[in-house]
N, C-alpha and C positions, 0 to 999 in steps of 0.2 A: 361345651366349654371350648373345644377346638374351633368350632364355627365362630363363636364370639371373638376369639383371639384373632382369627382371620379378618373379621369385620373391623376390629380395632386397628389392625395393621393397615388395611385398605383406607380407613378413615384418616389415619395419620399421613399416608401417602398423598391423599387428596389435599389435605391441609398444607403439606409441604409444597406440593405443586402450585397451589394457589398463592402461597407465601412468596415463593421465588418469582412467580409470574408478576405478582404485585410489585416486588422490588424492581424488576425489569421495567415495568410500565412507569413507575415513579421516576426512575433514572432517565428513561426516554423522554418523558414529558418535560422534565426540568432541563435536560441538556439542550432542548429545542426552544425553550421559552426564556432562558437566561442568557443575556441580561434582559430584564423586563422592558427596558426603554428602547430596545432595538427591534426594528421590523425587518423581516427576511422574506425575500421573494425568490423562489427556486425555479429552475428549469425554464429560464427565459432564453430566447434565441435572437440572433440578428445575422444578416447576410453580409458577407464581404463583397468588395467590388468585383472579385473573380468568382462569385457564386458559392462560396463555402459557407455553411451554416455554423456559426459560432455559438456555443452554449455558455451561459453565464448565470450567476446568482447575484442578487443585490442585497446588501446589508446597509441599513440607514437608520438614523434616529427616528423615533416615532413622532417627535415634535414637528409641527407644521412650520412653514416658512419658505422664503425665497433665498436666492443667492447662496445655495448650499455648495460647499466644496466637495470635490470627489477625488477618490484615490482608485486608480486602476491597478489590479494585481495580476502579474503574469508568472506562471509556475515554471518549473524546470522540466527537462526531458524525463521520460518515464514517470510522469507526475500528472496532476490534474488540479482543478480548482478546489476540490475538497481538501487537499493537503494544506491549503492556505486559509482555511475557514477561521482558524483562531486569529490570524492577522486581521481578517476582514471584520470579525466581531469586535475586536479591540479598536479598530479604526472607527467603526460605527458608534461604539460607546463614547469615543472621543469627539463625536459630533460630525463625522464625515459620511458621505455616501461611498461605500466601498464595493467595488465590482471585481470579484475574481472570475476568471473565465478560462475555458479550455482552449488552448491553441489548436489549430487544425491538426487532425490526425490523432489528437489526444482526447481522453475522456469521452464526452458525449458530442463533441464537435465532429463534423464530417471532414472530408478532404484527406489528402496525404501529407505527411510531414515534409515541409520544404522550408529550410531555414531562411531562404531569401525572401519568402512571402509572409513571414510572421508579422511584419509591420502592418500588413493588410488586416490582420486579426485585431490588432490594437486599434486601428482606425475605425473598425466596425463598432467597437465598444464606444469610441468617442462619438460616433454617429448616434448611438443610443442615448448617450448623455446629452447630446445636442437636441434630441427630440423632447427632452424634458424642460419645461419652462422654469422649474424650481432650482435648476442647477446652473451655477456660473462656470461655464466651460473655459473661461479665460484664466481660471485659477485652479489648475489640476495638479495632482501628484501621481507619481508612478512608483510602484514597488515591483521589483523583478527578482525572482529567485533563480539562480543558476542560468539555464538557457533563457529564461524569461527576461533577464537583464540585457541581453544583446540587442534584440529589436527595440526594447524599451528606451535605451540610451539614444538610439537613432531617432526615435520619435521625439523624445524630450529635447534633443539637441536642435532639431529642426523647428520645433514649435515653442514659441515663448509663452504659450498658454500654460505650460508646465513649469511650476516653480520649485518642484522637489523631485529628486530621484533617489530612491533607496535600492541598493543592490545587495542581495544576500547570497553569498557563495558564488559570486559572479565577477567578471572582469570589468574594468573601467577603461575604455580606450581613450587615448589622448587625441588632441586636435578637435574636440567637440566644443560646444558652446560653453562659455564661462558665465557665471552669474554676476550680476551687478545690481545696483539699487533700482535701475530702470527696468531691467529684465532679470528678475531673480532666478537663480537656480542653485538651491542648496543640495549638497550631495552627501549621502551617508553610505559607506560601504561596510557591511557586516560580514564577519568571517569567523569560523570556529578554528581553534588551534589545531584540531586534527582533521581539517578539511583536506580531502584527497585530491582536490582539483585546484584550489586557489591557496596561495600563501601570502603572508603579510608583506614580504619583501616585494612581491610582484605588485601588490596594491599600492605600496609606497612609491614605487616607480611610476605607476599610473597617475596617482594623485598629485605627484610633484608638479605636473603640468598645470593643474587647477589652483594649487596652493602658491606656486612660485618659489618654493624651496627645493633644495636638492633632496633626493630620496633618503640620504643618510641622516638628514635633519628632521625628518618627519617621524613623529611618535604615534603609536596607537592610542586610542581612547583620549585623544586630545582634539579639541575643536579649533579649527583654523578659519579665519575670516569671521563673519558674524551674520546672524539672521537679519539684522537691521540693514546690512549692506547687500543682502541677497546673495552672498557667496560663502555661506557656512559650509565647511567640509570636514569630514572626520572618518577615520577607520575605527570601527568598534570591533575589538577582539574578544571573543568569548572563549574561556579556558576549558570548557567542559563538553564540547560537542564536535561532531564531524560534519560532513557535507549534507547527507540526507536527513539527519536529525534536526538540522536547522529549520526544516519545515514546521516543527512543533516546539522548538526551543523557547522557553518562557523569556529568557534574557534577550534573544533576538527580537521577539514580539514586543516586549516592553520598550526596548530601545527604538524600534521603528515607530511605535505609537508616540513616544515623547518627541521624536524628531519632527513628525508631521505637525504636532501641536505647536512646536516652536517655530516651524515655518509659517503656519497660518495662525498667528497669535490671536486673531479676532474670533476664532472658532471656540465655542464653549462646550465642553464635554456634557453629554446627557447622563453619564455615569462615571464617577471618579474611580470606581473599583476596577481591579484587574482580575479577569475571570478565567485565565488559563488553567490555574491550579484547581479552581472550583469545577471546571468542566471535566478535568481529569477524574475528579472524585465521582461525578455523575457517570462518566464512562465506566469506572470501576463498578458502580452499582448496576449499570446495565449488564456488563459482562458477568458479574457474580449472579445476578438474578436470572439472566438469560441462559447461561450455561447450567445453572442449577435446575431450572425448569426443563431444559433439554434433556439432561441426564435422567431426571425423574420420569419424563414422559415416554422414554424409550420402552420401558418394561410394559406399561399398559398398551402401547401401540403394537408391541410384539405379540402380546396375548390376544389382541383384537384381530390382527392380520395373520400372524403365523400360527396362532393357537398353541404352538409349543416350539421350544427351541430345538434346532437341529443338533443332534448329538454328533459332534464333529471330532474326529481324531486327526492326529498328525498325518501328513502326506506319506511319511516313511516311518518305518520302525527304526528310530535312531536313538534308542535308549542308551547306547554306549557313548553317545556324544554328550558332554557336559554343556551347560548353558554358557559358561565363559568361552569354551572352545567354539561353539556355534557362533556366538557374538563376535569373537575375534575373526573368524573366517568371513563373516558377512562384511565386516569393515575391510579386511584385506582384499577380498574379491572385488568389492565395489571400487576401491581406489586403484587396484592393479589394472582393471579392465575399463576404467572410466573413459580414458581418452580414445581407445578403440570404439567404444559405444558412442561417444560424442562425434567422432569422425563418421561413423555409419549414419548418424542423424543429420549431418550437415547438408546432404542433398535435399532432405525434406525442408530444411530452413530456406534453401535457395528458391523453392517454388511457392513458399508461403509468404503472406503478408503478416503484419503484427510480429515483426522480427524479434523484438525483445521477448515476447512470449515464446517464440521459437528457440531463442537462446536459452531461456530457462528450461524449456522442454528438453533441449539437448543435454543440459547439465543433469537433469533428473534421469533422463534415459541412460546416461553414462553409468549411473548407479544401478539402474534397473538391469542394464546389460550385464554388469558384474554379478547381480543376483541370478540372472538367467544361466550364466556359466556355472555358478554355485549349484543351482538346482539341477543342471545337466549332469554335473559330476556326481551328485548324490544319486540321481536317477540311474546313471550308468552302473554304479555299484549295486543298485537294487534291481537292475534289469527292467527299468521303467523309462519309457521314452519321455522327452521333454514335452512333446505334444500332449501326452496324457496328463502330465502334471498341470499344464495350463488349462486343460479342460475340466479338471476336478471340481472347481466351484460350481460349474454349470451342470454337473452330472446329478440331476435330481428329476423328479417328475415335473411335467409342464406346469401343473397347477402350483406346485411349490415355488418354481422358478418365477412365475408371475407374481406370486406373493412377495418374494424377496425383492424384486424390482419395485413393486408398489411400496413396500415398507421403506426401501432405500430412497425412493423419490420423495415420499412424505417427509422423512427425516432430513433429507438434503434441503428441501425448501424451508423447513422450520429453522434449521441452523443458519442458512443463508440469510433469512429475514432477520434473525437475531444479530448477525454480524453486520448486515447492511444498516439496520437502524442505529447501531452503536458506532462502530468504527467507520463503516462504509459511507455514511452521509456526513460524517463529522471530521474524519481524519485522513482518509485515504482514497475513497471513491471506489465504487463497485458496479456501476451501471455504464456499460460502453455504448457508443453510438450505434445507430441502426445499421450503418454501413459495415460494421464489424461482425454482424450476426453470422454470415456464412463461414467466416474464419473461426468464430467461437465454437461452432458445431464441430469443426475439424479438431480444434484443440481439446474440446471436451472428450472426443474419442481417444486422443493421444494420452491425455492425463488419466482417463479411466483405465487404459491399458497399463500405464506405469503404476498406478495405485493398486491394481490387481496383482502385479508382480511383487510389489512391496508387501502386500497382504499375505502372499504365499510364504514368504520368508518370515516376516514379523509375527504373524498370527498363527498360520497353519503349522509352522515349525516351532518358533520360539515360544509363543504364548501357550501353546498346547503342552509345553514342558513344565508349566507352572500349575499350581492348584488355583482354584477360584478364590476370590476374596479381595478385600481392599488392598492389603499390603502387596500381594502378588501382582495385582493390577498396576499399582504404582511402579513396581520394579520393571515390569514389561514396558510400561510407557516411557520410563527413563532410558531403558535400553534402546527403544526405537528412536527417541529424541537424540540420544548420544550418537547413534549410528548415522542418522540423517545429517545432524549438525557437523560432526567430524568430517564426513565426506565433503559437504558443501564448503566448509572452511578450508580444507586442504586443496580442493580443486580450484576454488577461486583464488587462493593465495598463489598457487602455481601459475595460473593464467595471468594474474596481476604482475607477477615477476617477469613473465615472458613478454607481456605487452608494455611493461615499464610504467604502468598506471594502476593505482589502487581504487579507481573510481567504482568499478563493479563490485569489488570486495567490500568497500565501505558502504555502498548502496544496498547490497543484498543481505549482508550478514545481520544488520540490526532488524530487518524485517523478517529474516528467516527464523530468528529465535522464537518470537511469539507464534508464528505460523506453524513451525515444526512442533512446538509444545502442544498447541491445540490439536493438530493432526494426531500426535502420538497418544494423548489421553483419550480423545474422542474415539479413535479407531479401536483402541484396546477395550473400551467400555462397550461399544456397539457389538464387537465380535463376541465378547463374553455373553451378551444378551441374546444374540441371534444365531451364533455358530456358523455364520456364512460371510463370505468376503464381499458379496455383491452390495449389500447395504453400506458396508464400510467404504468401499470404493466410490459409490455414488455420492455419499455425504461429503467426502473429501474433494471429489472432482468438481461438483457444482460451484461451491463458493470459491475454490481455488482458480477455476477457469475464469469466472467473472472478474475476480480480483486481478489476475495476471493480464487478461485481455484488456481491461480498462486502463491499467497503467502503461500498457504497451502502445507506443505510437504506431499509427498506420503507415508503415513503410515496407518496402520490399526486402526480402531476405538477402538478395544480391547486394543491394545498397548497404545493408547493415554489415555484411561480411567485408565488403570493400572498405568500410569505415575503419576496420582494424588495421589497415595498411597505410592509412594517411597519417 
C-alpha cells in the first residue's frame, strides 16, 4: 500500500512537471510567432567604417513588395536592442522594416563605448538598408531612446532621407534641421512624468525652436505644424512611467507607432492589432510554466545527483537570537558598513571594464561586507574565525563537493535558459558580445563570492531558524527580499542625493524588484532541497552575471568613475 502511494505521488509529480513544461513551451512559441504577419531575423551583424561589429535584428512585414519604409531604433545607455523589441514589433505590424541594434560596447556589438562615434553605428545600419533592393532609403524614420536619441538627431539633421524623428526620454537640441514640405522632418518627443533625466519644461524649451512659439506657449500632447507640411511636432507626456520603464511602456509604444503611420501615410499596416499587452500575457505564461517546471525538477535532480539531502545545521548555536533580532541586525550591519565596503571595492572597479557591472558589484559587495562584519562579530563571540565560517560550505568530501557543483551547474543552466527564452530575448537581453567573455569570467567569480556570503547569512543562519514547509519558505523568502531591497533602496537613494541625480535610482530599482524576488524565492527553495549553498550561489550567479554584463557598456572603470565628477 505504501509502495503504491509512492508510485502515485511520483506519477503526479511527473504529470505536473510535464504540465508546467508544456505551459512554458506554449508561451515561448506564441511570444515568438505573434504577430503572425511579422517576420523576424535575429543575430545579424554589420561593420562600421572604423571596424566595429554592430549586432542588429530585423522585424518586417511578411508581405512582399518594394519601396518599403524603414525605422532604425537606437537604445539608451545600460540597455540593448532587446529592450526595444516591442517597439520594433509594433512598427513592423504597422508595415515598416524595423531595425533595433546594439550600439558599440553594448549588448552583442563589439567595440568600446564612445559617445562621439555612435553616429558610425547608425550609418552602419543605413548601409545594411542600402544593401537591400526592397527598401526605399530616401524615406527613413529614426527612434531613439535616451542615449540613442543624441546620435540619432545628428544623423537625422544631416540627412534629408529621414522624415521622422522620435525621441523617448531624450533631449532635442536646437539649431538642427527643420522640416518643410520639400524636406519633411516630423518630430515626436515622448517623456514620462517621473522621468529622472528629462522634464517637460526642458523639452518645451528645445521644441520652441522648431515650433516657432515661446516655451511658455507650448503645451504637451498637442500637435504643432502638420504632417502634410512635413513639420509636425509634439511632446507626448505619459503620466504613469519613469525613465527606464519607458522601454516597455504601452503608451510610449502606441504613440510612437501612430506617429510613424501619420508621417508615412502611404504605408498600410499588416496588422491593426496592438500586441504589447498580449505579449505580456505570454511572458507571464512563460514565467509561470518555466518557474513551475524549475521548482518541480529540483527534487528529482537532487535525488539523481546527490542521492540524499545534506543535513545542514546553522553555523552557530544562536538559539537565544530571535528571527526579528537577526533580521534587524542584518539590515543594520549592511547599511552601516555599505560605504566602507563600496570604497574597498572601488580599486577593483578601476582596473575592470564593464564598469556598470563593476558599479553593481560594488553596491552588492557593500552589503556583503556588512554581512562579513556581522559574521565576524558572531564568530568572535563563539571563538570561531571568519575564515572557518567562509570555508564551511566547502567542508565536505571531494565526491560530495563535485556533486554539489554538478547539481548547481545543471540548475543554473536550466534557470538561465528559462529566463533567456522569456525575458532575455524579448525584454532585456542576456547574451553579451564575445569581447566581454574574459570580463564575464571575472564578474562570475565576484558575484559567486557575494552570493556565497549572502547564503551564509540568509540560509545557514536565518533559514535554519525556520521549520520546513511552504509557509516558512515564503517567510524566509520575504525576509531575504526585504533585506536586499531595503539595502539597495537606501544606498541608491543616498548616492542619488549626493550626486544630485536620480538616474541610477530610477534605473535600478524597477529592475531590482523582480530580480531580488526571483533570487529570494529560488534560493530558499534550492537550499531547502539541497542543504548546501554551492548550488544556490551557482544558480544565482550565472543568470545574474550574464544579465548584468550584457546591459553593461564596454568601458573602463576609470572613465566611469570620472563621469561622476562631470
